[in-house]
Every structure is written in C-alpha cells, then in structure tokens.
C-alpha positions in Angstrom: 105.4 117.6 109.6 106.8 115.8 106.7 104.4 113.3 105.2 106.9 110.7 104.8 107.6 110.5 108.4 105.0 108.2 110.0 104.2 107.7 113.7 106.3 104.8 115.0 104.9 104.3 118.5 102.6 101.6 119.7 102.8 99.3 116.8 102.8 95.4 116.8 105.4 94.4 116.0 107.4 97.5 117.2 109.2 100.0 114.8 112.3 98.5 113.3 115.8 100.1 113.3 115.3 100.8 109.6 111.9 102.6 110.0 113.6 104.6 112.9 116.6 105.5 110.8 114.3 106.4 107.8 112.3 108.8 110.0 115.6 110.4 111.1 116.7 110.7 107.6 113.5 112.4 106.4 113.8 114.9 109.3 117.3 115.9 108.8 116.5 116.6 105.0 113.5 118.6 106.0 115.6 120.7 108.5 118.8 120.8 106.3 116.8 121.9 103.2 118.3 119.2 100.9 117.8 115.5 100.2 121.5 115.4 99.3 124.1 117.2 101.1 127.3 118.4 99.5 130.6 116.7 100.3 131.6 119.3 102.8 128.5 118.5 104.7 128.1 114.8 104.5 129.8 113.9 107.8 127.6 116.4 109.8 124.6 115.2 107.8 125.2 111.5 108.5 126.0 112.0 112.2 122.8 114.2 112.7 120.8 111.3 111.0 122.5 108.8 113.4 122.1 111.0 116.7 118.3 111.5 115.9 117.6 107.8 115.1 119.3 106.9 118.4 117.6 109.3 120.5 114.2 108.4 118.6 114.8 104.7 119.5 115.3 105.8 123.2 112.0 107.7 123.1 110.1 104.8 121.6 111.3 102.4 124.0 110.7 104.7 127.0 107.0 105.7 125.9 104.2 104.0 127.6 100.6 103.6 126.8 97.5 101.7 127.9 96.2 101.6 124.5 96.2 98.4 122.6 99.0 98.2 119.8 98.0 99.4 116.4 97.9 97.0 113.4 100.3 97.9 110.6 98.3 96.7 107.9 95.2 98.5 109.0 97.1 101.6 109.5 98.6 101.3 106.1 94.9 100.8 104.4 93.7 104.0 106.2 96.8 105.9 104.8 96.1 104.6 101.3 92.3 105.4 101.7 93.4 109.1 102.9 95.8 109.4 99.8 93.2 108.3 97.3 90.7 110.8 98.7 93.3 113.7 98.8 94.6 113.0 95.3 91.3 112.0 93.6 89.6 114.0 90.7 
C-alpha cells in the first residue's frame, strides 16, 4: 500500500472530502505509475480520481463499527514516532 494513503475510517471528525480526494489521487498515481499524466491521458486520470473519491466516500459513509472514533492528533503522533524509528540512525 502506498505510504501516503492513510486510513480514513472511524475518525472524529470524519474524513474530509479533501482527504478522500487526496487518497484517491495517490491510488490513481500508484496504479498509473505516474504522478503527472500526459496531456492525452489527463482526462482519464482526472475521471479516475473523481470516481474513486466518490466510491470511497460511499464506502466510508456505509461502514459501521462499534469501536470508539480515533483521535486525529494521537494517530498523527503515532505516525511521526514510527517514521522517526524507521529513519533513525
């Protein structure tokens, strides 16, 4: 999985549309193998991002859980600690 795609389910406040679109963009970049499509492929690339963001929003809205919502700041601190440990020394 692409390291830039973060879990978006069960957060308080819920994932924003920008976060969903960013995850969709990272996914399409990974699948397409490029960060910047050619002019000939730009429409297909943009359409894929929009469609994946749309279906991801539906997925997030439909998922149910009994677990308490995660705290964004706590999860961000955990990610930073893991990154520091991974890149240390």
